C-alpha positions as semicolon CSV with decimal commas, in nm:
position;residue;x (nm);y (nm);z (nm)
1;X;6,970;19,440;-15,026
2;X;6,776;19,301;-15,323
3;X;7,066;19,086;-15,447
4;X;7,134;18,953;-15,096
5;X;6,770;18,852;-15,050
6;X;6,755;18,694;-15,395
7;X;7,066;18,489;-15,313
8;X;6,914;18,380;-14,981
9;X;6,590;18,278;-15,154
10;X;6,789;18,073;-15,408
11;X;6,972;17,908;-15,117
12;X;6,634;17,780;-14,990
13;X;6,564;17,630;-15,333
14;X;6,910;17,475;-15,342
15;X;6,847;17,316;-15,000
16;X;6,518;17,172;-15,133
17;X;6,701;17,041;-15,441
18;X;6,984;16,888;-15,234
19;X;6,753;16,752;-14,963
20;X;6,957;16,944;-14,705
21;X;6,720;16,999;-14,410
22;X;6,983;17,170;-14,191
23;X;7,060;17,427;-14,463
24;X;6,689;17,492;-14,507
25;X;6,633;17,527;-14,132
26;X;6,924;17,771;-14,097
27;X;6,759;18,008;-14,345
28;X;6,425;18,022;-14,160
29;X;6,341;18,216;-13,845
30;X;6,232;18,013;-13,543
31;X;5,888;18,176;-13,579
32;X;5,871;18,131;-13,959
33;X;5,521;18,121;-14,108
34;X;5,450;17,960;-14,442
35;X;5,110;17,995;-14,612
36;X;5,051;17,723;-14,868
37;X;4,757;17,566;-15,054
38;X;4,775;17,286;-14,794
39;X;4,756;17,529;-14,499
40;X;4,994;17,694;-14,255
41;X;5,344;17,566;-14,179
42;X;5,603;17,664;-13,925
43;X;5,979;17,622;-13,915
44;X;5,968;17,251;-13,825
45;X;5,710;17,164;-14,092
46;X;5,905;17,341;-14,365
47;X;6,233;17,167;-14,283
48;X;6,080;16,826;-14,210
49;X;5,958;16,800;-14,569
50;X;6,320;16,709;-14,650
51;X;6,330;16,411;-14,413
52;X;6,303;16,173;-14,708
53;X;6,536;16,362;-14,940
54;X;6,505;16,631;-15,203
55;X;6,161;16,773;-15,281
56;X;6,270;16,958;-15,596
57;X;6,460;16,810;-15,892
58;X;6,506;17,133;-16,087
59;X;6,372;17,487;-16,079
60;X;6,372;17,822;-16,255
61;X;6,293;18,151;-16,082
62;X;6,179;18,442;-16,298
63;X;5,985;18,770;-16,305
64;X;6,126;18,902;-15,974
65;X;5,966;19,186;-15,780
66;X;6,128;19,345;-15,476
67;X;5,989;19,582;-15,212
68;X;6,195;19,720;-14,927
69;X;5,978;19,707;-14,614
70;X;6,226;19,873;-14,379
71;X;6,599;19,920;-14,329
72;X;6,649;19,549;-14,254
73;X;6,346;19,389;-14,416
74;X;6,240;19,314;-14,772
75;X;5,970;19,137;-14,971
76;X;6,084;18,924;-15,265
77;X;5,816;18,789;-15,503
78;X;5,871;18,582;-15,817
79;X;5,746;18,308;-16,046
80;X;5,884;17,960;-15,979
81;X;5,869;17,680;-16,234
82;X;5,990;17,355;-16,081
83;X;5,976;16,980;-16,107
84;X;5,953;16,745;-15,814
85;X;6,162;16,425;-15,831
86;X;5,979;16,193;-16,068
87;X;5,702;16,448;-16,126
88;X;5,583;16,692;-16,386
89;X;5,655;17,063;-16,392
90;X;5,454;17,291;-16,166
91;X;5,436;17,670;-16,154
92;X;5,363;17,894;-15,857
93;X;5,411;18,250;-15,746
94;X;5,607;18,299;-15,425
95;X;5,626;18,596;-15,190
96;X;5,886;18,581;-14,913
97;X;5,970;18,831;-14,643
98;X;6,333;18,837;-14,533
99;X;6,477;19,014;-14,230
100;X;6,842;19,095;-14,166
101;X;6,949;18,968;-13,825
102;X;7,286;18,914;-13,655
103;X;7,334;18,581;-13,839
104;X;7,239;18,729;-14,179
105;X;6,921;18,725;-14,387
106;X;6,646;18,506;-14,238
107;X;6,315;18,412;-14,401
108;X;6,031;18,507;-14,167
109;X;5,732;18,453;-14,399
110;X;5,653;18,287;-14,730
111;X;5,334;18,238;-14,930
112;X;5,300;18,016;-15,237
113;X;5,018;18,063;-15,488
114;X;4,987;17,793;-15,753
115;X;4,928;17,907;-16,109
116;X;4,572;17,825;-16,214
117;X;4,601;17,493;-16,399
118;X;4,402;17,632;-16,692
119;X;4,668;17,900;-16,733
120;X;4,981;17,689;-16,672
121;X;5,245;17,744;-16,934
122;X;5,602;17,667;-16,821
């Protein structure tokens, strides 16, 4: 389960890197909830961020933590260091809940916590 969820989470990052809104949308539940420093986001808001192309130029995921929440549900948390196109590197901690459904693993919830700027070391 852990490896499947990790692969699904990386697929989201690859969709952000490729600017592939349809791939991103396919990985999110219709009732997806994202909690970000800018506020709450649903399925449409998450995928629409790719309307003008990629939002990530490169990324590294590290320090993974996994918790099984049920037979078909898991929490995957990790550190993400990434660079937006034309931007500097940013670091945040991500926690995503994935649920296994008929179509495979679907992201139902995600929360991003930026690393305190005073503590940012890539």
